[in-house]
ZALUM-711509 format. One line per 2 residues: number of its first residue (from 1); their letters; for each residue z, x, y of N, C-alpha, C. Coordinates in steps of 0.05 Angstrom, whole numbers, always signed. Layout:
N
NUM = A = Z X Y Z X Y Z X Y; ...;
END
This chain:
107
1 = MF = -1126 -171 +407 -1105 -171 +400 -1094 -170 +373; -1111 -204 +370 -1097 -213 +337 -1112 -208 +325;
3 = LL = -1153 -198 +330 -1157 -190 +315 -1165 -158 +298; -1141 -142 +314 -1136 -116 +314 -1110 -116 +290;
5 = NL = -1094 -126 +293 -1076 -127 +277 -1077 -136 +265; -1101 -167 +257 -1100 -170 +217 -1112 -136 +214;
7 = YG = -1140 -130 +224 -1148 -122 +212 -1137 -85 +205; -1109 -83 +212 -1091 -61 +197 -1059 -78 +178;
9 = AT = -1078 -97 +187 -1053 -103 +180 -1073 -110 +128; -1092 -126 +139 -1104 -116 +108 -1117 -90 +99;
11 = NA = -1118 -82 +116 -1131 -39 +119 -1120 -31 +111; -1095 -31 +96 -1073 -18 +97 -1057 -20 +65;
13 = EN = -1070 -41 +57 -1055 -41 +28 -1058 -16 +24; -1073 -9 +10 -1074 +18 -8 -1052 +30 +16;
15 = KV = -1057 +47 +27 -1037 +72 +42 -1008 +73 +43; -998 +96 +43 -967 +103 +35 -964 +139 +55;
17 = LL = -955 +119 +75 -932 +145 +90 -906 +162 +94; -931 +181 +88 -908 +207 +70 -893 +236 +94;
19 = LF = -865 +227 +95 -848 +251 +107 -836 +271 +100; -850 +294 +101 -836 +323 +79 -826 +323 +114;
21 = NV = -812 +343 +101 -792 +378 +114 -813 +399 +103; -820 +414 +116 -820 +444 +102 -814 +473 +121;
23 = PV = -801 +487 +122 -794 +520 +137 -800 +528 +161; -793 +523 +192 -821 +533 +199 -834 +557 +192;
25 = SR = -826 +573 +178 -842 +607 +165 -868 +601 +143; -858 +568 +139 -878 +555 +112 -906 +533 +129;
27 = AA = -896 +530 +160 -912 +516 +178 -934 +537 +177; -944 +545 +187 -977 +556 +180 -993 +550 +144;
29 = AV = -986 +554 +126 -986 +552 +100 -997 +523 +99; -972 +494 +103 -982 +478 +112 -1005 +456 +119;
31 = EK = -1000 +470 +147 -1025 +465 +162 -1052 +454 +157; -1055 +490 +125 -1074 +505 +135 -1088 +476 +105;
33 = YL = -1060 +481 +92 -1064 +456 +66 -1076 +424 +75; -1061 +423 +92 -1065 +397 +107 -1102 +400 +113;
35 = AD = -1108 +416 +136 -1133 +418 +138 -1152 +418 +123; -1148 +431 +95 -1158 +430 +77 -1163 +411 +66;
37 = NN = -1163 +386 +60 -1147 +365 +48 -1165 +336 +65; -1167 +351 +92 -1174 +324 +109 -1146 +306 +107;
39 = LF = -1118 +317 +114 -1099 +297 +112 -1090 +283 +142; -1107 +296 +159 -1095 +282 +180 -1130 +286 +209;
41 = AD = -1125 +271 +230 -1152 +272 +236 -1166 +294 +256; -1145 +306 +281 -1145 +319 +300 -1121 +341 +305;
43 = EP = -1101 +338 +301 -1073 +355 +282 -1059 +341 +280; -1042 +355 +255 -1016 +340 +250 -990 +325 +259;
45 = SR = -987 +303 +261 -974 +302 +265 -935 +314 +254; -927 +319 +275 -906 +345 +262 -887 +343 +292;
47 = IS = -858 +347 +275 -847 +350 +291 -826 +376 +284; -813 +396 +311 -817 +417 +309 -786 +425 +319;
49 = GK = -762 +420 +299 -745 +443 +302 -736 +477 +306; -719 +496 +305 -701 +502 +298 -709 +523 +272;
51 = GY = -707 +497 +255 -706 +507 +222 -731 +495 +195; -735 +468 +206 -755 +452 +196 -782 +444 +212;
53 = TE = -795 +447 +192 -822 +424 +213 -822 +388 +198; -825 +368 +206 -822 +348 +199 -855 +344 +199;
55 = YS = -871 +337 +176 -901 +324 +184 -887 +308 +165; -916 +278 +171 -917 +257 +174 -950 +252 +164;
57 = IE = -962 +246 +148 -981 +241 +134 -982 +213 +124; -1010 +206 +115 -1022 +178 +108 -1041 +195 +84;
59 = VD = -1039 +177 +53 -1056 +173 +32 -1063 +144 +31; -1087 +157 +24 -1090 +125 +2 -1094 +142 -24;
61 = TA = -1074 +108 -26 -1052 +109 -71 -1095 +103 -77; -1091 +98 -67 -1139 +78 -87 -1156 +107 -80;
63 = SA = -1155 +139 -82 -1164 +165 -78 -1162 +175 -109; -1181 +175 -115 -1198 +178 -131 -1193 +225 -140;
65 = KL = -1201 +223 -120 -1205 +246 -105 -1178 +272 -96; -1165 +258 -85 -1138 +254 -85 -1117 +252 -83;
67 = PL = -1109 +235 -100 -1085 +219 -112 -1058 +231 -106; -1048 +204 -97 -1026 +205 -85 -1004 +234 -92;
69 = AR = -997 +223 -122 -979 +245 -144 -986 +280 -145; -1018 +279 -127 -1019 +306 -129 -1002 +321 -105;
71 = VR = -1010 +305 -83 -1007 +309 -59 -980 +297 -59; -967 +300 -76 -941 +294 -67 -926 +327 -89;
73 = FQ = -942 +321 -96 -925 +359 -132 -939 +380 -107; -968 +373 -93 -970 +407 -74 -950 +405 -48;
75 = LA = -945 +380 -36 -924 +378 -14 -889 +400 -28; -888 +382 -42 -848 +397 -55 -855 +428 -61;
77 = SW = -888 +444 -71 -882 +481 -71 -862 +489 -55; -891 +477 -19 -882 +482 -7 -848 +480 +12;
79 = AP = -836 +464 -1 -824 +453 +10 -787 +473 -9; -752 +490 -3 -741 +497 -26 -719 +485 -31;
81 = VA = -724 +495 -55 -716 +475 -78 -686 +451 -60; -660 +467 -42 -646 +457 -44 -661 +431 -17;
83 = ST = -668 +426 -15 -687 +413 +8 -688 +391 -5; -689 +350 +9 -694 +327 +7 -716 +335 -13;
85 = PC = -721 +315 -28 -755 +304 -27 -775 +290 -15; -801 +287 -29 -821 +264 +8 -810 +251 +4;
87 = RS = -809 +237 +34 -806 +205 +19 -831 +189 +27; -827 +170 +17 -858 +154 +23 -835 +121 +38;
89 = RR = -866 +114 +36 -868 +90 +65 -893 +80 +55; -891 +52 +41 -907 +40 +23 -910 +25 +63;
91 = RS = -947 +25 +76 -951 -2 +91 -957 -26 +78; -954 -44 +85 -950 -58 +85 -969 -77 +97;
93 = RT = -980 -105 +83 -1008 -123 +90 -994 -141 +107; -966 -160 +96 -962 -179 +119 -952 -180 +140;
95 = SA = -945 -159 +155 -941 -172 +174 -941 -138 +195; -947 -155 +224 -961 -125 +230 -942 -121 +268;
97 = SS = -940 -99 +264 -931 -86 +295 -961 -99 +316; -956 -104 +339 -969 -91 +358 -980 -79 +365;
99 = RT = -964 -51 +364 -980 -25 +374 -997 -11 +347; -1001 -22 +318 -1016 -1 +310 -1031 -8 +289;
101 = GS = -1015 -37 +289 -1034 -58 +268 -1029 -69 +242; -1015 -53 +242 -991 -49 +206 -962 -39 +203;
103 = TV = -948 -43 +193 -908 -48 +194 -908 -16 +167; -892 -6 +169 -894 +10 +158 -868 +4 +133;
105 = LR = -856 +8 +126 -834 -5 +92 -823 +15 +84; -806 +18 +74 -781 +32 +60 -775 +20 +41;
107 = L = -783 +44 +24 -790 +44 -18 -772 +43 -29;
END
């Protein structure tokens, strides 16, 4: 378990966790965008509500193919103007949780 925590803590240095909301009516288009850009593994992490769906994805900040700024800009175009913008959480390499091997910190 120690090695798993150490591995997760060292490899999470350049990762950012994005949390964002989209209206339920636009969820299918957002999931297509996420699938086209390989931003999730088997299925997207989402929490569905009556009017909005919240997604969480992990983006590599060192990626030249799909930079973080481009992902945030393109995802912001799916959200309504009055909603809150994407929130970012940077993965920390200094401390690790026992379950996932990394800790999410608020920016």
